[in-house]
C-alpha positions in Angstrom: 57.3 -34.2 -11.6 57.8 -37.5 -9.8 55.0 -39.6 -8.1 55.8 -42.5 -5.9 53.4 -45.0 -4.5 54.3 -46.5 -1.1 52.0 -49.5 -0.2 51.3 -49.9 3.5 54.1 -51.8 5.2 53.5 -55.3 6.2 53.2 -55.6 10.0 55.1 -58.8 10.3 51.9 -60.8 10.9 50.7 -60.6 7.3 48.3 -57.7 8.0 48.1 -54.5 5.9 46.1 -51.3 6.3 43.0 -50.9 4.1 40.5 -48.2 3.4 36.9 -49.5 3.6 34.5 -47.2 1.8 30.8 -47.7 2.7 27.9 -47.0 0.3 26.7 -43.4 0.2 23.2 -44.2 1.4 24.4 -45.8 4.7 23.1 -44.0 7.8 25.3 -43.0 10.7 23.6 -45.7 12.8 24.3 -48.4 10.2 27.9 -47.3 9.9 28.5 -47.2 13.7 26.8 -50.7 14.1 28.9 -52.2 11.3 32.2 -50.8 12.7 31.2 -52.1 16.2 30.5 -55.5 14.7 33.9 -55.5 12.9 35.7 -54.6 16.1 33.8 -57.3 18.1 33.9 -60.2 15.6 37.3 -59.7 14.1 39.3 -60.3 17.3 42.9 -59.9 16.2 42.1 -60.2 12.5 41.3 -56.4 12.3 42.0 -53.2 14.2 39.9 -50.2 13.2 42.2 -47.1 13.1 39.9 -44.2 12.2 36.5 -43.4 10.7 35.4 -41.0 8.0 32.0 -39.3 7.9 32.7 -36.2 5.8 33.5 -36.5 2.1 32.7 -40.3 2.2 31.6 -42.8 4.9 34.1 -45.5 5.9 37.1 -46.4 8.0 40.6 -47.6 7.9 41.7 -50.8 9.5 44.7 -53.0 9.8 43.4 -56.4 8.7 44.6 -59.9 7.7 43.9 -60.4 4.0 41.5 -63.3 4.7 39.4 -61.1 6.9 39.4 -58.3 4.4 38.2 -60.7 1.7 35.4 -61.9 4.0 34.1 -58.2 4.2 34.2 -57.4 0.5 30.8 -58.9 -0.4 28.9 -57.3 2.5 26.1 -55.2 1.1 27.1 -52.1 3.1 30.6 -51.9 1.5 31.2 -50.0 -1.7 34.8 -51.1 -2.0 38.0 -51.9 0.0 41.5 -50.9 -1.2 45.0 -50.9 0.3 45.8 -47.6 2.2 48.6 -46.0 0.3 50.7 -42.8 0.6 51.4 -40.9 -2.6 54.1 -38.3 -2.6 54.5 -35.8 -5.4 57.6 -33.7 -5.8 59.7 -31.9 -8.4 62.9 -33.3 -9.7 65.7 -31.0 -10.8 66.4 -31.8 -14.4 69.7 -30.8 -16.1 69.4 -27.9 -18.5 68.7 -28.9 -22.1 71.6 -29.3 -24.4 72.3 -26.4 -26.7 71.1 -27.1 -30.3 73.4 -26.1 -33.1 
């Protein structure tokens, strides 16, 4: 089995895509307000791509590293990590050598 990790590609302007997971006890209102603030205050430093409300609360955003660092200590955030794609596949291996 082969697993490969592909980090998000740089966008040419030193931005990368991150997953921002919010704390479990955050209400829908708090989450919406926080995302609205990020969109309003970040300018071109962050672009929110999509939000998550099912298994966990959070969002993905393309951000400059400095802006991402400024969000890390906010009390609503559980963690921020790079958005990555993992691919798992099978590799054909040659048959084992006969043992004498």
